[in-house]
MIDRENVEX-399697 format. One record per residue (C-alpha): residue number from 1; residue in one letter; x, y, z. Coordinates in Angstrom, 2 decimals, always signed. Example, Ala and Ser with C-alpha at 12.3 -4.5 7.8 and 13.67 -1.06 7.14 Angstrom:
<nodes>
node n 1 | res A | u +12.30 | v -4.50 | w +7.80
node n 2 | res S | u +13.67 | v -1.06 | w +7.14
</nodes>
This chain:
<nodes>
node n 1 | res M | u +81.08 | v +92.01 | w +167.87
node n 2 | res I | u +83.32 | v +94.89 | w +166.70
node n 3 | res R | u +86.44 | v +95.83 | w +168.64
node n 4 | res I | u +88.79 | v +98.42 | w +167.18
node n 5 | res R | u +91.91 | v +99.68 | w +168.90
node n 6 | res E | u +94.35 | v +102.39 | w +167.81
node n 7 | res L | u +93.46 | v +102.15 | w +164.11
node n 8 | res C | u +95.46 | v +104.44 | w +161.81
node n 9 | res K | u +95.00 | v +105.02 | w +158.10
node n 10 | res S | u +96.74 | v +107.66 | w +155.99
node n 11 | res Y | u +96.56 | v +108.66 | w +152.34
node n 12 | res Q | u +99.09 | v +110.56 | w +150.26
node n 13 | res I | u +97.48 | v +113.27 | w +148.10
node n 14 | res G | u +100.17 | v +115.12 | w +146.21
node n 15 | res D | u +102.66 | v +116.39 | w +148.78
node n 16 | res E | u +100.13 | v +116.19 | w +151.61
node n 17 | res V | u +99.54 | v +113.25 | w +153.95
node n 18 | res I | u +95.91 | v +112.91 | w +155.07
node n 19 | res H | u +95.39 | v +111.09 | w +158.38
node n 20 | res A | u +91.93 | v +109.63 | w +157.72
node n 21 | res L | u +92.01 | v +107.64 | w +160.97
node n 22 | res D | u +94.17 | v +108.76 | w +163.89
node n 23 | res H | u +94.43 | v +106.04 | w +166.57
node n 24 | res A | u +90.68 | v +105.34 | w +166.42
node n 25 | res T | u +89.30 | v +103.13 | w +169.19
node n 26 | res M | u +85.68 | v +101.94 | w +169.51
node n 27 | res H | u +83.48 | v +98.90 | w +170.05
node n 28 | res V | u +80.02 | v +97.65 | w +169.13
node n 29 | res K | u +78.37 | v +94.87 | w +171.11
node n 30 | res T | u +76.23 | v +92.17 | w +169.54
node n 31 | res G | u +72.64 | v +93.40 | w +169.21
node n 32 | res E | u +73.50 | v +97.11 | w +169.58
node n 33 | res F | u +72.33 | v +99.96 | w +167.37
node n 34 | res V | u +75.23 | v +102.43 | w +167.16
node n 35 | res S | u +75.62 | v +105.56 | w +165.03
node n 36 | res V | u +78.86 | v +107.18 | w +163.94
node n 37 | res I | u +78.44 | v +110.89 | w +163.17
node n 38 | res G | u +80.89 | v +113.32 | w +161.62
node n 39 | res P | u +81.18 | v +115.98 | w +158.93
node n 40 | res S | u +82.48 | v +115.42 | w +155.41
node n 41 | res G | u +86.17 | v +114.53 | w +155.48
node n 42 | res S | u +86.07 | v +113.39 | w +159.11
node n 43 | res G | u +87.11 | v +109.80 | w +158.37
node n 44 | res K | u +83.62 | v +108.23 | w +158.37
node n 45 | res S | u +83.97 | v +106.55 | w +154.99
node n 46 | res T | u +87.44 | v +105.23 | w +155.79
node n 47 | res L | u +86.15 | v +103.80 | w +159.08
node n 48 | res M | u +83.19 | v +102.19 | w +157.29
node n 49 | res N | u +85.42 | v +100.69 | w +154.61
node n 50 | res I | u +87.70 | v +99.11 | w +157.20
node n 51 | res I | u +84.85 | v +97.81 | w +159.37
node n 52 | res G | u +83.20 | v +96.46 | w +156.20
node n 53 | res C | u +86.44 | v +94.71 | w +155.18
node n 54 | res L | u +86.61 | v +96.80 | w +151.99
node n 55 | res D | u +89.93 | v +98.28 | w +153.09
node n 56 | res V | u +92.61 | v +97.58 | w +155.70
node n 57 | res A | u +94.23 | v +99.86 | w +158.25
node n 58 | res D | u +97.90 | v +100.85 | w +158.24
node n 59 | res S | u +98.18 | v +99.89 | w +161.89
node n 60 | res G | u +96.06 | v +98.99 | w +164.90
node n 61 | res E | u +93.70 | v +96.11 | w +165.66
node n 62 | res Y | u +90.26 | v +95.20 | w +164.33
node n 63 | res F | u +88.41 | v +92.18 | w +165.70
node n 64 | res L | u +85.10 | v +91.08 | w +164.15
node n 65 | res D | u +83.25 | v +88.40 | w +166.11
node n 66 | res G | u +86.48 | v +87.78 | w +168.00
node n 67 | res S | u +88.64 | v +87.21 | w +164.89
node n 68 | res P | u +91.55 | v +89.53 | w +163.98
node n 69 | res I | u +90.71 | v +90.88 | w +160.53
node n 70 | res E | u +94.32 | v +91.76 | w +159.67
node n 71 | res E | u +95.13 | v +88.03 | w +159.50
node n 72 | res Y | u +92.59 | v +87.35 | w +156.72
node n 73 | res S | u +93.61 | v +86.88 | w +153.09
node n 74 | res E | u +91.82 | v +88.75 | w +150.27
node n 75 | res H | u +89.64 | v +85.69 | w +149.74
node n 76 | res G | u +88.94 | v +85.49 | w +153.47
node n 77 | res L | u +87.88 | v +89.13 | w +153.55
node n 78 | res A | u +85.53 | v +88.50 | w +150.61
node n 79 | res V | u +83.93 | v +85.62 | w +152.49
node n 80 | res V | u +83.47 | v +87.83 | w +155.59
node n 81 | res R | u +81.85 | v +90.58 | w +153.47
node n 82 | res N | u +79.50 | v +88.12 | w +151.82
node n 83 | res Q | u +78.47 | v +86.13 | w +154.89
node n 84 | res K | u +78.79 | v +88.35 | w +157.96
node n 85 | res I | u +78.05 | v +91.89 | w +156.77
node n 86 | res G | u +74.99 | v +93.40 | w +155.12
node n 87 | res F | u +75.73 | v +96.72 | w +153.39
node n 88 | res V | u +73.29 | v +99.60 | w +152.85
node n 89 | res F | u +74.62 | v +102.56 | w +150.86
node n 90 | res Q | u +73.44 | v +106.12 | w +150.29
node n 91 | res S | u +73.19 | v +105.56 | w +146.52
node n 92 | res F | u +71.30 | v +102.23 | w +146.89
node n 93 | res N | u +73.73 | v +100.43 | w +144.48
node n 94 | res L | u +70.93 | v +98.48 | w +142.77
node n 95 | res I | u +71.47 | v +96.91 | w +139.35
node n 96 | res A | u +69.13 | v +98.68 | w +136.93
node n 97 | res K | u +68.46 | v +95.69 | w +134.66
node n 98 | res L | u +67.41 | v +93.45 | w +137.57
node n 99 | res T | u +64.03 | v +93.51 | w +139.31
node n 100 | res A | u +63.73 | v +94.18 | w +143.03
node n 101 | res A | u +63.56 | v +90.45 | w +143.74
node n 102 | res E | u +66.56 | v +89.72 | w +141.51
node n 103 | res N | u +68.64 | v +92.43 | w +143.20
node n 104 | res I | u +67.82 | v +90.94 | w +146.59
node n 105 | res E | u +68.60 | v +87.42 | w +145.36
node n 106 | res L | u +72.08 | v +88.29 | w +144.05
node n 107 | res P | u +74.12 | v +87.79 | w +147.26
node n 108 | res L | u +72.44 | v +84.41 | w +147.76
node n 109 | res I | u +73.57 | v +83.37 | w +144.27
node n 110 | res Y | u +77.13 | v +84.32 | w +145.25
node n 111 | res Q | u +76.73 | v +82.12 | w +148.32
node n 112 | res K | u +75.51 | v +79.27 | w +146.08
node n 113 | res V | u +72.25 | v +78.91 | w +148.00
node n 114 | res R | u +69.81 | v +76.56 | w +146.29
node n 115 | res K | u +67.01 | v +78.08 | w +144.22
node n 116 | res K | u +64.16 | v +76.95 | w +146.48
node n 117 | res E | u +65.77 | v +78.49 | w +149.56
node n 118 | res R | u +66.70 | v +81.62 | w +147.63
node n 119 | res D | u +63.07 | v +82.15 | w +146.64
node n 120 | res A | u +61.90 | v +81.68 | w +150.24
node n 121 | res R | u +64.49 | v +84.09 | w +151.65
node n 122 | res V | u +63.82 | v +86.75 | w +149.01
node n 123 | res S | u +60.09 | v +86.53 | w +149.73
node n 124 | res E | u +60.73 | v +86.88 | w +153.46
node n 125 | res A | u +63.06 | v +89.87 | w +152.95
node n 126 | res L | u +60.55 | v +91.63 | w +150.68
node n 127 | res E | u +57.85 | v +91.12 | w +153.28
node n 128 | res R | u +60.04 | v +92.53 | w +156.06
node n 129 | res V | u +60.56 | v +95.76 | w +154.13
node n 130 | res G | u +56.94 | v +95.96 | w +152.95
node n 131 | res L | u +57.62 | v +95.55 | w +149.23
node n 132 | res T | u +56.06 | v +92.19 | w +148.37
node n 133 | res K | u +53.89 | v +93.82 | w +145.70
node n 134 | res R | u +56.92 | v +95.49 | w +144.10
node n 135 | res A | u +58.98 | v +92.31 | w +143.68
node n 136 | res N | u +58.95 | v +92.40 | w +139.88
node n 137 | res H | u +59.51 | v +96.14 | w +139.50
node n 138 | res F | u +62.82 | v +97.52 | w +138.23
node n 139 | res P | u +64.70 | v +100.21 | w +140.22
node n 140 | res T | u +63.61 | v +102.94 | w +137.77
node n 141 | res E | u +59.99 | v +102.03 | w +138.57
node n 142 | res L | u +60.51 | v +102.57 | w +142.30
node n 143 | res S | u +60.73 | v +105.71 | w +144.43
node n 144 | res G | u +63.95 | v +106.55 | w +146.29
node n 145 | res G | u +62.50 | v +105.21 | w +149.52
node n 146 | res Q | u +61.41 | v +101.98 | w +147.84
node n 147 | res Q | u +64.86 | v +101.55 | w +146.29
node n 148 | res Q | u +66.44 | v +101.93 | w +149.73
node n 149 | res R | u +64.02 | v +99.32 | w +151.08
node n 150 | res V | u +65.16 | v +96.95 | w +148.35
node n 151 | res A | u +68.77 | v +97.69 | w +149.32
node n 152 | res I | u +67.96 | v +96.92 | w +152.96
node n 153 | res A | u +66.22 | v +93.68 | w +151.94
node n 154 | res R | u +69.32 | v +92.72 | w +149.95
node n 155 | res A | u +71.45 | v +93.45 | w +153.04
node n 156 | res I | u +69.39 | v +91.25 | w +155.36
node n 157 | res V | u +68.61 | v +88.35 | w +153.00
node n 158 | res T | u +71.91 | v +86.62 | w +153.85
node n 159 | res K | u +71.09 | v +86.87 | w +157.58
node n 160 | res P | u +74.33 | v +88.75 | w +158.37
node n 161 | res S | u +75.57 | v +89.29 | w +161.92
node n 162 | res L | u +76.14 | v +93.00 | w +161.17
node n 163 | res I | u +74.24 | v +95.59 | w +159.13
node n 164 | res L | u +76.54 | v +98.41 | w +158.07
node n 165 | res A | u +74.62 | v +101.45 | w +156.78
node n 166 | res D | u +76.52 | v +104.34 | w +155.18
node n 167 | res E | u +74.38 | v +107.51 | w +154.99
node n 168 | res P | u +71.23 | v +105.42 | w +154.30
node n 169 | res T | u +68.98 | v +108.51 | w +154.39
node n 170 | res G | u +71.37 | v +110.85 | w +152.58
node n 171 | res N | u +69.44 | v +110.86 | w +149.28
node n 172 | res L | u +65.95 | v +110.86 | w +150.80
node n 173 | res D | u +63.50 | v +113.56 | w +151.85
node n 174 | res S | u +62.65 | v +113.94 | w +155.55
node n 175 | res A | u +59.40 | v +111.93 | w +155.47
node n 176 | res T | u +61.02 | v +109.02 | w +153.59
node n 177 | res S | u +64.04 | v +109.20 | w +155.90
node n 178 | res E | u +61.73 | v +108.68 | w +158.88
node n 179 | res E | u +60.24 | v +105.60 | w +157.18
node n 180 | res I | u +63.69 | v +104.12 | w +156.58
node n 181 | res M | u +64.76 | v +104.82 | w +160.17
node n 182 | res T | u +61.58 | v +103.13 | w +161.42
node n 183 | res L | u +62.61 | v +100.08 | w +159.40
node n 184 | res F | u +66.08 | v +100.10 | w +160.98
node n 185 | res H | u +64.48 | v +100.26 | w +164.42
node n 186 | res E | u +62.32 | v +97.25 | w +163.54
node n 187 | res L | u +65.37 | v +95.31 | w +162.37
node n 188 | res H | u +67.17 | v +96.21 | w +165.59
node n 189 | res E | u +64.20 | v +95.08 | w +167.69
node n 190 | res N | u +64.34 | v +91.78 | w +165.82
node n 191 | res G | u +67.93 | v +91.26 | w +166.94
node n 192 | res N | u +70.08 | v +92.77 | w +164.20
node n 193 | res T | u +73.31 | v +94.56 | w +165.11
node n 194 | res I | u +73.38 | v +97.88 | w +163.27
node n 195 | res L | u +76.20 | v +100.37 | w +162.73
node n 196 | res L | u +74.90 | v +103.49 | w +160.99
node n 197 | res I | u +77.24 | v +106.15 | w +159.63
node n 198 | res T | u +75.78 | v +109.62 | w +159.06
node n 199 | res H | u +76.42 | v +113.36 | w +159.05
node n 200 | res D | u +72.83 | v +114.03 | w +160.22
node n 201 | res Q | u +72.39 | v +114.69 | w +163.93
node n 202 | res E | u +68.65 | v +113.88 | w +163.82
node n 203 | res V | u +69.44 | v +110.46 | w +162.37
node n 204 | res A | u +72.39 | v +109.78 | w +164.67
node n 205 | res I | u +70.53 | v +110.45 | w +167.93
node n 206 | res Q | u +68.04 | v +107.69 | w +167.15
node n 207 | res A | u +70.65 | v +105.02 | w +167.86
node n 208 | res E | u +71.27 | v +103.54 | w +171.32
node n 209 | res R | u +74.78 | v +104.98 | w +171.33
node n 210 | res M | u +76.38 | v +107.74 | w +169.32
node n 211 | res I | u +80.06 | v +107.93 | w +168.42
node n 212 | res R | u +81.55 | v +111.11 | w +166.99
node n 213 | res I | u +84.42 | v +111.20 | w +164.52
node n 214 | res R | u +86.36 | v +114.31 | w +163.58
node n 215 | res D | u +89.75 | v +114.57 | w +161.89
node n 216 | res G | u +90.09 | v +110.81 | w +162.18
node n 217 | res R | u +89.67 | v +110.81 | w +165.94
node n 218 | res V | u +86.82 | v +108.87 | w +167.56
node n 219 | res T | u +85.03 | v +109.88 | w +170.76
node n 220 | res E | u +82.00 | v +108.47 | w +172.56
node n 221 | res V | u +79.09 | v +110.85 | w +172.93
node n 222 | res T | u +77.66 | v +110.82 | w +176.45
node n 223 | res G | u +74.71 | v +112.53 | w +178.03
</nodes>
């Protein structure tokens, strides 16, 4: 599903050039659960942004589902983000004035899905994350773990081919983190491809494969 080869990305900060990605090479097969682990400043966020089509590399190749991403227009990248990738962020990124159900429904509205189907998909997503009874609650009325469940439901409601999770347990206590990881395992068992980016070793080792990133360089963790 994901094939990256020799990706490079640099940023100019004052007089200094930061090599966020330094000839990074990796792959993720369809149906895999893969974690990318690295400390702050290692290049994790840059890698996630490129894989999620939120940014583009300076050089190298990135194929998603066999298509070269560098050939897409801005509109094409937006379509890929909306239809192929489900995002889960550390800070949840929920809209405060919308209920849980309305937050989950939003990407379907962007896709111009009809109301009847939207309602059915939102109901199914809420059930999958165990929040059916919280459908009409606003984010401020939910715990951190419940907010992350809403964010996961929003990510899966479009039936994306890839779930991209960036530090999904970063703002949660250990017990709630375990609950969220259990949910990711359930999604994986149901056939979802998951790429999870984290700085937490205990979270990273729960994936089928673990990839380490440091100073923009990517290495497979074996053994």
